[in-house]
N, C-alpha and C positions, 0 to 999 in steps of 0.2 A: 724774449723772456721778460716777464713783468718784474720791475725792480720795486723793492719794498722800502719805503722811506720811513724813518722814525717820526712819530707825530710829536711836535714840540709841546712842552707843557705850557699851558696858557697862564696868563697873569692871574686869571680868576682862581685857578687851582692853587697857585702859589699863595695868593692872599688867603684862601681858605685854610691852607696848612699853617700859615702864620697865626691865624685866628685861633687855631687849635692848640698852639704852643706858647704864644706870646700874650702878655698882659699889657694893658695900656700904661703908658709912662706917666700920664697926668694923674695926680692923686685922686681927684674926684671921679674920673673915669675908671680908675683902678678899683675904687671902692664899689662902684656900681657893678663892675664885672664880678667882683667877689660875691656880691649879693645874688647875682644871676646864677653863679655856680652853686651857691648854697641852696637856692630854691630848686635848682634842677636836681641836685643830689639828695636833698633832704626836704621834700615838699611838705612834710608834716610839721616842720619847725617854723616859728614866726621870725621873720628877718626884716629889719628896717634900718635905714641909715639914720645916724644921729649927727653926722658932720662929715667933712671931707675925708677923714681917715678913721671914722668911728662908726660902729654899728651895734645894734642890739640883736642878740640871738636868743629868742624867747625873752627872758627878763635879764639876761647877762650882758653886761657891757663888754665889747670886744674892740680894743684898739688895733689898728691894722699897720702901724708904723713899722714894727719888726718884720711882719710879713712882706711889706713893701720893700724894705731894704734887702731881704733875702732874695726877692725876685730880681732886684736891680743888679745883684752880683752874678746872677745867671739868667739873663733875660730870655735865652733860647729855651729854657725849661719852665717858663713862667707859670703856665696853667698846671703843670705837674706839681710844682712846688706848692701852689695854692691848694690843690686838691688833697695832697698828702698832709699839709698842715691842718686843714679842716677835718680830715679823717681822724688824725691823732687827737685833735682838740675834742671832738665829740666822743671819741673812744675814752679819753681821759675823764670826761664828765660822767660817763657811765660807771667807770671803775671807781671814781671818787665816792660813789654812793653804795659801793659794795663793802660789806663788813670784812676786813682783812685782819686776821689775828696778829698780835705783836710778834709771835714766833716766826711768822712768814715775812713780816715787814721789816724787822729790826736790822737785818743785814743789808737792806736796800735804802735805808734812810740816809739822805745826803744833805749837805748844806749848800745853799745858793745865795751869793751876794746879789742883792737887788737894790735899785734906787728906791727911796721912799715913795716916789711917784707910782710904784707898782700898786699902791692902794687906790689909784684911780680905777683899777680894773678888779682888784680883789678887796673883799671886805676885811679890814684889819681886825674886826671883832670876831671873825670866824676862823682865821688861819693861824698856824703856829709860827711865830717869828720872834726874833730878839733885835733890839736896836744895835747898830754898829756905828762906826765912825764915818765922817765925810757924808752925812745925810744919806746913809745906806742902812739896810737891814739884812739880817741873816734869815732867810726863809728856809723852812725844812720841807723836803719833798721825798716822795717814794720814787726811786729810780726803777722804771720798768723798761722792757726791751725797746719800745717805740716812743716812749714819752715819759715825762715826770708828772706826778700828781701832788699837789700841795697837801700837806697834812693839816687837818682841821682840829680845832679845839675839841670838837665832839669825839674825834678819833682818840685824842689824848686821854679824854675822860674814860672812854671804853677800855683803853689799854691800862689805865691807872698809872700814867707816867707824868713827870713834870717836864717843863721846858729845858731844865738842866739835863735831864735824862736824854731827851732828844738831841741836845747839843753834843753830849758825850758819844752817843751812837753815831751821829753824823760825822764828827771829826775822826773817830776811829775808822769808819768806812771810807772816808776820803783818803786817809793815809794808806789804806790797803787797796784802793781802787786802781791806781797805777803806781806800784811801789818803785818801779825803775824809770823815773822821769829822765828823759834825755835833755839835758840843759846845755844850751849853746852860750858860751861866754865870749863876748866881743870886747876888744880893747879899743878905746877911742884914741885917735892920733893926738888929740889935745889933752889926753889924760882922762882917767876914769874908765869904768867898765860897765857893761850891761850884760845881764843874763836873761835869756829868752827861752821859753818853751811853749809849744803849741800842740797840745794833744787833741784839740777839737772834739772833746768828749762832753762838752757842756759844763765842765768844772774848772777850766783854766783859771779864771779870776778867783774862784773860791779857794784855790790853793794858797791864798794869802793866809788862810786859817790853819795851815799845817803847823803843828808845834815844832817840827824839825826845820822849818824854813830858815830861821836866823842861823841856826847851827850849821846848816848846809851852805848857805850863800855868803855869810859874813866873811869867811876866809878869802873868797873870790873877790868880794866887793870892798874889802878893807874896812870892815866894821859895819855900823848901822847903814841901812840903805833904804831907798824909796822903792815902792812897787806901784806901777800904773795898772789900772784895771778899767780902761775906757769902755770895754764891752765884755760880754760873758765869755767869749772864746779868746781873750787876749790876756796874757800875763807877761809883764816886762819889769824886771828888777834892775836898778842901776845905782851906782854910788852917789853919795850926796854932794859930791864936788867932782870936777870944777863946775862953776855956775854956767858957763856956755854949754856944757853937755846937758845939764839939767834943763836949761831953757829950750834947747833944740828938741829934746825928747818930749817936753811938755807940749810943744807945737804939734808933734806927731800924735800925741794922746788926744788933743783937741780935734784933730782931723778924723781919727778913728772913731771918736765918740759921735761925730756927726754922720758918719757913713755906714757904720757896721750895725748889724742887727743886735738887739738886746743890749743897748747902751747902759752903762752903769754910772760913771762919773768922770769928770776931768781932773779932779783933785788927786793928789798923790797920797799914798799911805806910807807912813814912816814905820819901818820894821826895826825893832830893837830887841835886845835880849830879854827885856821885860814884857814884850808884847807889841801890838800894833796900835799906832796912834794916827789920827787924822791930821791933814794939813789944811782942811777946809776952814776958811775964815769964820770966826764966830759971828 
C-alpha cells in the first residue's frame, strides 16, 4: 500500500504569508509599504512620500507615527491594521464633506485632548478647538461607529452654534458615554495612591474634562491630585505626594508617551476643586 506523506510547507510559502500580514519595522520601509498599500487599494488617489514617516494623500498631509506605533503593538496583524486605518481615514474624509444636521450630530459631539502639534496635520483655521493647558488643545469631533470626524468651523456656521455650545454638548456627552467607570485604586507601599481606568474607547485621556472628576477621586486621593495623560487611551490619577511616588509615575508617563499611539504630553495635570491646571513649565 502506498503511504501518503504530508508535504512540508516551504520557506517561500511562509515568507509570502508573512508579507501578507507583517509590515517592515524600519520607519522608511514602513512608509514605503503604506504608500504601496494605498496605491493598490485607491489607485485614483495621488500619494507621495514627504519624509521617513510622512506622506501626502492628494493634498492632505498624513503623519504615520501613530499608525506605526499601532502596528508595533500587534506586528502579526500589521497589514490588517494599516488597511483598516486607511479605510477609516478615507471614509472619514468623505463623511466630513457631507452636510449633517445638528439634530443628528449633537448627541455624538465629543471632546478630545490633543497636543498642539496636531496642527502639523490639521489646519487650525478650519477646525473647531479650544486651547487647554500643558500645550494641549480640546478638539471637538463627531463620534461615529468606525471613526471620529473633526468638526469644522464651516459646520459650526451651518449649525449656528458657538465654540462654547460645542464644549457644552461635548462635556455632557462625555459624562453620559460611560457613566459607570470602573476605577481601580492602588495604594503605594511608600504612601500615596493611584487611580486607574482604561476603557479603550478613545476618550480615556479626555475624561480629565469631567466636571465630576475631582468630586469622585478627591476622597480616594486625599484632596487635589495629578492626572497623567501620556496618550489618548491612558488615564492615571495619583496623589500629589509623596515625591518618590510622583517621580516614579512620571518615569512611566515618559515611557508611555514614547511608545503608545496618539501621544499627548508628558506633563502632569493638576486637578483641583476649581478646575484643571497645567504643570508645564512656562
